RODO-2510 file (C-alpha; in nm, 4 decimals, decimal comma):
residues 324
     n   res          X          Y          Z
     1     x     9,9231   -13,3787    -0,8243
     2     x     9,8279   -13,1525    -0,5343
     3     x     9,6118   -13,2912    -0,2550
     4     x     9,3360   -13,0406    -0,3400
     5     x     9,3179   -13,1724    -0,6948
     6     x     9,2952   -13,5340    -0,5747
     7     x     9,0145   -13,4352    -0,3390
     8     x     8,8324   -13,2614    -0,6218
     9     x     8,8606   -13,5704    -0,8438
    10     x     8,7424   -13,7941    -0,5602
    11     x     8,4452   -13,5667    -0,5009
    12     x     8,3529   -13,5669    -0,8694
    13     x     8,3804   -13,9475    -0,8796
    14     x     8,1581   -13,9836    -0,5712
    15     x     7,8904   -13,7550    -0,7128
    16     x     7,9101   -13,9185    -1,0551
    17     x     7,8891   -14,2782    -0,9312
    18     x     7,6120   -14,1879    -0,6913
    19     x     7,4211   -14,0228    -0,9714
    20     x     7,4629   -14,3302    -1,1914
    21     x     7,3175   -14,5561    -0,9213
    22     x     7,0299   -14,3167    -0,8599
    23     x     6,9516   -14,2870    -1,2282
    24     x     6,9522   -14,6647    -1,2602
    25     x     6,6695   -14,6735    -1,0077
    26     x     6,4686   -14,4416    -1,2329
    27     x     6,5528   -14,1077    -1,0673
    28     x     6,6861   -13,9539    -1,3869
    29     x     6,6612   -13,5928    -1,5021
    30     x     6,4169   -13,7169    -1,7655
    31     x     6,1847   -13,8899    -1,5193
    32     x     5,9710   -13,5763    -1,4940
    33     x     5,8135   -13,6538    -1,1572
    34     x     5,7321   -13,3343    -0,9610
    35     x     5,9159   -13,3216    -0,6298
    36     x     5,7705   -13,1879    -0,3044
    37     x     6,0002   -12,9930    -0,0772
    38     x     5,9616   -12,8023     0,2496
    39     x     6,0580   -12,4531     0,3520
    40     x     6,2881   -12,3568     0,6343
    41     x     6,3491   -12,0311     0,8148
    42     x     6,6377   -11,8205     0,6873
    43     x     6,8544   -11,6008     0,9053
    44     x     6,7425   -11,2368     0,8918
    45     x     6,7313   -10,9272     1,1080
    46     x     6,3907   -10,8503     1,2648
    47     x     6,4593   -10,4845     1,1868
    48     x     6,4425   -10,5680     0,8145
    49     x     6,0862   -10,7026     0,8264
    50     x     5,8131   -10,5067     0,6511
    51     x     5,4864   -10,4349     0,8325
    52     x     5,2889   -10,2672     0,5532
    53     x     5,0954   -10,4095     0,2584
    54     x     5,1599   -10,3239    -0,1069
    55     x     4,9335   -10,0170    -0,0750
    56     x     5,1590    -9,9009     0,2129
    57     x     4,8820    -9,9510     0,4693
    58     x     5,0225   -10,0515     0,8104
    59     x     4,9328   -10,3709     0,9920
    60     x     4,7983   -10,3572     1,3455
    61     x     5,0268   -10,3475     1,6495
    62     x     4,8842   -10,6826     1,7606
    63     x     4,9746   -10,8455     1,4271
    64     x     5,3271   -10,7080     1,4469
    65     x     5,3731   -10,8560     1,7929
    66     x     5,2195   -11,1955     1,7210
    67     x     5,3227   -11,2860     1,3637
    68     x     5,6282   -11,5106     1,3243
    69     x     5,7313   -11,6933     1,0081
    70     x     5,8498   -12,0025     1,1962
    71     x     5,4893   -12,0751     1,2914
    72     x     5,3820   -12,0821     0,9249
    73     x     5,6350   -12,3257     0,7755
    74     x     5,3785   -12,6054     0,7619
    75     x     5,1470   -12,3771     0,5602
    76     x     5,3776   -12,3676     0,2590
    77     x     5,3724   -12,6394    -0,0079
    78     x     5,6223   -12,6294    -0,2929
    79     x     5,6145   -12,8674    -0,5897
    80     x     5,9180   -12,8427    -0,8175
    81     x     5,9011   -12,9727    -1,1732
    82     x     6,2007   -13,1870    -1,2689
    83     x     6,1479   -13,2015    -1,6435
    84     x     6,1113   -12,9534    -1,9267
    85     x     6,3453   -12,7083    -2,0880
    86     x     6,2531   -12,4357    -1,8368
    87     x     6,2660   -12,5001    -1,4596
    88     x     5,9638   -12,4048    -1,2530
    89     x     5,7004   -12,5238    -1,0118
    90     x     5,4001   -12,4361    -0,8005
    91     x     5,3775   -12,2745    -0,4578
    92     x     5,0666   -12,2946    -0,2402
    93     x     5,0921   -12,0662     0,0626
    94     x     4,8615   -11,9964     0,3551
    95     x     4,8808   -11,7375     0,6329
    96     x     5,1635   -11,5303     0,5003
    97     x     5,1340   -11,1539     0,5396
    98     x     4,8130   -11,0327     0,3685
    99     x     4,8078   -10,8166     0,0542
   100     x     5,1846   -10,8533     0,0523
   101     x     5,4461   -10,8896    -0,2227
   102     x     5,7146   -11,1574    -0,2073
   103     x     6,0039   -11,1898    -0,4480
   104     x     6,0686   -11,5381    -0,5864
   105     x     6,4423   -11,6091    -0,6062
   106     x     6,6751   -11,8911    -0,6909
   107     x     6,9752   -11,8617    -0,4588
   108     x     7,3014   -12,0534    -0,4461
   109     x     7,3444   -12,3145    -0,1728
   110     x     7,7201   -12,2671    -0,1471
   111     x     7,9682   -11,9832    -0,1733
   112     x     8,1983   -11,9532    -0,4727
   113     x     8,5498   -12,0973    -0,4722
   114     x     8,6654   -11,8300    -0,7135
   115     x     8,5386   -11,5595    -0,9509
   116     x     8,5654   -11,7676    -1,2710
   117     x     8,3614   -12,0599    -1,4043
   118     x     8,6620   -12,2949    -1,3937
   119     x     8,7020   -12,2291    -1,0196
   120     x     8,3582   -12,3754    -0,9470
   121     x     8,2855   -12,6330    -1,2181
   122     x     8,3815   -12,9425    -1,0153
   123     x     8,1281   -12,8763    -0,7348
   124     x     7,7589   -12,8798    -0,8449
   125     x     7,6533   -12,6487    -0,5633
   126     x     7,9214   -12,3887    -0,6374
   127     x     7,8661   -12,4272    -1,0118
   128     x     7,4923   -12,3626    -0,9733
   129     x     7,5609   -12,0617    -0,7522
   130     x     7,8027   -11,9220    -1,0108
   131     x     7,5523   -11,9607    -1,2955
   132     x     7,2795   -11,7865    -1,0969
   133     x     7,5094   -11,4930    -1,0293
   134     x     7,6233   -11,4656    -1,3919
   135     x     7,2594   -11,4491    -1,4999
   136     x     7,1339   -11,2536    -1,1992
   137     x     7,3107   -11,0891    -0,9051
   138     x     7,5708   -11,1610    -0,6360
   139     x     7,5148   -11,1649    -0,2592
   140     x     7,7879   -11,1297     0,0074
   141     x     7,6862   -11,2986     0,3321
   142     x     7,9379   -11,1103     0,5469
   143     x     7,8383   -10,7709     0,4050
   144     x     7,4691   -10,8655     0,4036
   145     x     7,4397   -10,6857     0,0719
   146     x     7,4847   -10,7194    -0,3022
   147     x     7,8142   -10,7268    -0,4907
   148     x     7,8811   -10,6173    -0,8478
   149     x     8,0396   -10,8392    -1,1134
   150     x     8,3707   -10,6598    -1,0851
   151     x     8,3796   -10,6888    -0,7045
   152     x     8,3315   -11,0670    -0,6724
   153     x     8,7047   -11,1485    -0,6812
   154     x     8,7765   -10,8790    -0,4194
   155     x     8,5204   -11,0281    -0,1792
   156     x     8,6472   -11,3852    -0,2280
   157     x     9,0103   -11,2827    -0,1673
   158     x     8,9014   -11,1469     0,1701
   159     x     8,7343   -11,4731     0,2673
   160     x     8,3778   -11,3551     0,2109
   161     x     8,1015   -11,5983     0,1189
   162     x     7,9590   -11,4907    -0,2176
   163     x     7,6584   -11,6664    -0,3695
   164     x     7,4637   -11,5994    -0,6864
   165     x     7,0908   -11,5422    -0,7065
   166     x     6,8171   -11,4547    -0,9542
   167     x     6,4927   -11,2713    -0,8828
   168     x     6,2805   -11,4392    -1,1490
   169     x     5,9210   -11,3613    -1,0432
   170     x     5,6967   -11,2446    -0,7606
   171     x     5,3518   -11,2964    -0,6155
   172     x     5,1033   -11,1063    -0,3969
   173     x     4,8954   -11,2715    -0,1261
   174     x     4,5230   -11,2159    -0,0793
   175     x     4,3480   -11,0588     0,2207
   176     x     4,4018   -11,3755     0,4276
   177     x     4,7690   -11,4205     0,3374
   178     x     4,7067   -11,7009     0,0856
   179     x     4,8500   -11,7511    -0,2630
   180     x     4,8558   -12,0234    -0,5274
   181     x     5,1171   -11,9446    -0,7889
   182     x     5,2719   -12,1401    -1,0753
   183     x     5,6033   -12,0074    -1,2015
   184     x     5,8891   -12,0630    -1,4447
   185     x     6,2460   -11,9340    -1,4329
   186     x     6,2617   -11,7259    -1,7514
   187     x     6,3509   -11,3740    -1,6328
   188     x     6,6135   -11,1895    -1,4310
   189     x     6,4849   -10,8917    -1,2332
   190     x     6,6294   -10,6301    -0,9978
   191     x     6,3454   -10,5313    -0,7616
   192     x     5,9729   -10,4513    -0,7701
   193     x     5,8145   -10,1074    -0,8007
   194     x     5,4616    -9,9731    -0,7902
   195     x     5,3502    -9,7196    -1,0495
   196     x     5,3197    -9,4488    -0,7855
   197     x     5,7005    -9,4571    -0,7604
   198     x     5,7999    -9,4810    -1,1263
   199     x     5,6788    -9,5989    -1,4646
   200     x     5,7982    -9,9218    -1,6274
   201     x     6,1003    -9,8940    -1,8514
   202     x     6,1300   -10,0368    -2,1991
   203     x     6,2709   -10,3700    -2,0793
   204     x     6,0864   -10,4032    -1,7496
   205     x     5,8095   -10,6569    -1,6882
   206     x     5,4468   -10,6000    -1,7760
   207     x     5,2171   -10,4446    -1,5165
   208     x     5,0135   -10,6561    -1,2762
   209     x     4,7058   -10,5023    -1,1145
   210     x     4,5914   -10,5897    -0,7611
   211     x     4,2854   -10,4830    -0,5619
   212     x     4,3501   -10,4413    -0,1911
   213     x     4,0683   -10,4559     0,0629
   214     x     4,1903   -10,4850     0,4238
   215     x     4,0064   -10,7220     0,6546
   216     x     4,0290   -10,8017     1,0228
   217     x     4,3270   -11,0334     0,9686
   218     x     4,6405   -10,8274     1,0356
   219     x     4,4679   -10,4893     1,0210
   220     x     4,2261   -10,4925     1,3106
   221     x     3,8567   -10,3962     1,3248
   222     x     3,9228   -10,0263     1,2571
   223     x     4,1000   -10,0782     0,9267
   224     x     3,9738    -9,8820     0,6295
   225     x     3,7482   -10,0993     0,4139
   226     x     3,7609    -9,8995     0,0909
   227     x     3,9465   -10,1082    -0,1715
   228     x     4,2562    -9,9712    -0,3363
   229     x     4,4119   -10,0562    -0,6693
   230     x     4,7867   -10,1108    -0,6904
   231     x     4,9908   -10,1811    -1,0037
   232     x     5,3283   -10,3497    -0,9709
   233     x     5,6091   -10,4343    -1,2107
   234     x     5,9604   -10,5785    -1,1911
   235     x     6,2656   -10,3849    -1,2998
   236     x     6,4883   -10,5680    -1,5490
   237     x     6,8351   -10,6551    -1,4157
   238     x     7,0575   -10,4493    -1,6439
   239     x     7,3058   -10,6493    -1,8500
   240     x     7,1214   -10,9779    -1,8038
   241     x     6,8835   -11,1591    -2,0426
   242     x     6,5631   -10,9702    -2,1169
   243     x     6,2417   -11,0775    -1,9394
   244     x     6,1149   -11,4050    -2,0797
   245     x     6,4471   -11,4802    -2,2540
   246     x     6,6527   -11,6258    -1,9692
   247     x     6,7844   -11,9768    -2,0380
   248     x     7,0056   -12,1269    -1,7693
   249     x     7,3069   -12,3295    -1,8911
   250     x     7,2734   -12,7078    -1,9019
   251     x     7,3631   -12,8870    -1,5808
   252     x     7,2280   -12,9907    -1,2433
   253     x     7,1314   -12,7171    -0,9986
   254     x     7,1327   -12,7742    -0,6218
   255     x     7,0044   -12,4394    -0,4979
   256     x     6,7391   -12,2739    -0,2813
   257     x     6,4046   -12,1225    -0,3715
   258     x     6,3986   -11,8082    -0,1608
   259     x     6,1071   -11,5878    -0,0532
   260     x     6,2096   -11,2271     0,0070
   261     x     5,9822   -10,9531     0,1340
   262     x     5,9551   -10,6682    -0,1172
   263     x     6,0030   -10,3360     0,0612
   264     x     5,9704   -10,0972    -0,2365
   265     x     6,2736    -9,8949    -0,1244
   266     x     6,0905    -9,7873     0,1909
   267     x     6,2487    -9,6916     0,5217
   268     x     6,2733    -9,9798     0,7675
   269     x     6,2315    -9,7348     1,0566
   270     x     5,8570    -9,6948     0,9977
   271     x     5,7823   -10,0601     0,9224
   272     x     5,8650   -10,0268     0,5540
   273     x     6,1190   -10,3094     0,5701
   274     x     6,4489   -10,3779     0,3991
   275     x     6,4155   -10,6828     0,1699
   276     x     6,4181   -10,9442     0,4446
   277     x     6,5040   -11,2888     0,3036
   278     x     6,2693   -11,4847     0,5261
   279     x     6,2148   -11,8367     0,3903
   280     x     6,3924   -12,0853     0,1666
   281     x     6,3440   -12,4386     0,0374
   282     x     6,6103   -12,6661    -0,1165
   283     x     6,5428   -12,7531    -0,4804
   284     x     6,7318   -12,9739    -0,7203
   285     x     6,6655   -12,9790    -1,0928
   286     x     6,8403   -13,0492    -1,4201
   287     x     6,8564   -12,8320    -1,7300
   288     x     6,9337   -13,0574    -2,0256
   289     x     7,1506   -12,9442    -2,3182
   290     x     6,9658   -12,7527    -2,5859
   291     x     7,1985   -12,9014    -2,8508
   292     x     7,4746   -13,1661    -2,8708
   293     x     7,7310   -12,8866    -2,9067
   294     x     7,6475   -12,7129    -2,5788
   295     x     7,9391   -12,7078    -2,3342
   296     x     7,8806   -12,9033    -2,0125
   297     x     8,0581   -12,9008    -1,6766
   298     x     8,2824   -13,2089    -1,6372
   299     x     8,0869   -13,3689    -1,3531
   300     x     7,7553   -13,3284    -1,5370
   301     x     7,8960   -13,4757    -1,8590
   302     x     8,0179   -13,7775    -1,6609
   303     x     7,6761   -13,8167    -1,5001
   304     x     7,5038   -13,8116    -1,8366
   305     x     7,7491   -14,0675    -1,9726
   306     x     7,7051   -14,3000    -1,6730
   307     x     7,3277   -14,2731    -1,6869
   308     x     7,3130   -14,3441    -2,0588
   309     x     7,5673   -14,6294    -2,0300
   310     x     7,3643   -14,7927    -1,7542
   311     x     7,0444   -14,7619    -1,9566
   312     x     7,2102   -14,9281    -2,2554
   313     x     7,3476   -15,2065    -2,0348
   314     x     7,0116   -15,2627    -1,8665
   315     x     6,8309   -15,2717    -2,2016
   316     x     7,0770   -15,5321    -2,3346
   317     x     7,0396   -15,7506    -2,0248
   318     x     6,6603   -15,7377    -2,0331
   319     x     6,6578   -15,8297    -2,4018
   320     x     6,8861   -16,1268    -2,3325
   321     x     6,6616   -16,2467    -2,0488
   322     x     6,3529   -16,2305    -2,2695
   323     x     6,5227   -16,4488    -2,5317
   324     x     6,5864   -16,7259    -2,2777
***
């Protein structure tokens, strides 16, 4: 057997045994305890940042000079739900950009080993990244841009790092940059639009209406105070499950929740931005099989077997102790 294969088997064994020990302590996919996690700054170009709200009103020059995401990391609280058929959670944010739209993404934490499922099934991080791409989109780190399904193999052959991601929802902050949003991963979207650009298509999301009233924060004392109404919707990612019908395959996902600035196809030269991926938080969750016949990746099947075997053994030992 080749050395690479032995290493793969050793890695699977390490993950599987470690999972069995962790599950024995009660940290099982069925435990259901919400998990808190923290955000970190992601690498991005300052030229890609957007300095306009969803109504396309510019922020003040002072705000543009003084605002930095690294100063706001402590103002983001993410709680990720571990149980349920559909992954999701709750994000409480303070002092983000005001009246501003952020995409919510799940993004792979590791590049693909190859373009097929079998190339990635022994590594949970690569497997999760592959599943996100198959149900969403692909991102090439070296190109700093998206890749199509048919181009993934080409990028990997050239040594590029390709990860999968899904835009599954979005939120808009209030006039002070705050938001409290609960979400589930049930849709696969392309980008956001406002109705002044185009009308929703047959399979796009429903409209969400927002009222924008600029205040002193970020706009300055001379900002217009007349409120504006903006309607946003998400464009369906063609060829993927329809909105509300996405169901990720069973397995454990070790990925990132990513916040991306929505730029509405504006020009970055005038502060319109270019989809800057600004913040991310590591999340880990398990999607359980919907039926006994559902195919599982090898490492996840072994984890389930070890966890169930340990539970049976523990139950037998406790029953024997009670009889004494």
